[in-house]
C-alpha positions in Angstrom: 134.9 62.7 107.8 131.6 61.7 109.5 132.1 58.0 108.6 135.5 58.1 110.1 134.1 59.6 113.3 131.5 56.9 113.4 134.0 54.1 112.9 136.3 55.5 115.6 133.3 55.7 118.0 132.3 52.1 117.1 135.9 51.0 118.0 135.7 52.8 121.3 132.3 51.2 122.0 133.7 47.7 121.1 136.6 48.1 123.4 134.2 49.1 126.2 131.4 46.6 125.7 132.7 43.9 123.2 129.8 44.8 120.9 128.9 47.5 118.5 126.5 48.3 115.6 129.2 47.9 113.1 130.1 44.4 114.4 126.4 43.4 114.2 126.2 44.6 110.6 129.3 42.6 109.7 127.7 39.5 111.3 124.6 40.0 109.1 122.2 41.6 111.5 121.3 44.8 109.6 117.8 45.4 111.0 119.0 48.2 113.4 121.0 49.9 110.6 118.0 49.8 108.2 115.8 51.3 110.8 118.3 54.1 111.4 118.6 54.7 107.6 114.8 54.9 107.2 114.3 57.2 110.1 117.3 59.4 109.0 116.0 59.7 105.5 112.5 60.4 106.9 113.7 63.2 109.2 115.8 64.6 106.3 112.7 64.7 104.2 110.8 66.6 106.9 113.5 69.1 107.7 114.9 69.7 104.3 111.6 70.2 102.5 110.7 72.9 105.0 114.1 74.4 104.5 113.6 74.6 100.7 110.5 76.8 101.2 112.1 78.9 103.9 115.5 79.2 102.3 117.5 79.0 105.5 120.1 76.8 103.9 121.2 76.5 100.3 123.3 73.6 99.1 125.9 74.4 96.6 128.9 72.6 95.1 127.6 69.1 95.9 128.2 66.1 93.7 125.0 65.3 91.7 123.5 68.5 92.8 121.0 68.5 89.9 119.5 65.2 91.1 116.8 66.3 93.5 113.8 65.0 95.3 111.3 67.8 96.3 114.0 70.4 95.6 116.6 68.8 97.9 119.7 67.1 96.4 119.6 63.3 96.8 123.0 63.3 98.5 121.6 65.2 101.4 119.0 62.5 102.0 121.8 59.9 102.0 124.1 61.9 104.4 121.5 62.7 107.0 121.4 59.2 108.6 125.2 59.3 109.3 124.6 61.7 112.2 122.2 59.2 113.8 124.9 56.4 113.6 127.3 58.8 115.4 124.8 59.8 118.1 123.9 56.2 118.7 127.5 55.3 119.2 128.1 58.2 121.5 125.0 57.3 123.5 126.0 53.7 123.9 129.6 54.7 125.0 128.2 57.2 127.6 125.5 55.0 129.0 126.6 51.4 128.7 127.8 49.4 131.7 131.4 48.2 131.6 131.6 44.4 130.9 
């Protein structure tokens, strides 16, 4: 669902500004996407490792739930960056000048 939201927001951004992160990725410029992935996984590591010790949130019924890094399922680390893609698209839609 989150990927669908991001793709829809990228469509809206493209209609508004004639550019988007998804378009740049398709053209081969993946540097911004890699930075978002690295920072997203980094923030997931920080938040989720503290969560494991505090026990505020327990992940159940996930695919590959037994594959963990520091007690957190690997899938969680991979899903965290998606929210940053969505937020970046929302930010650019809200604060970009019309072209």
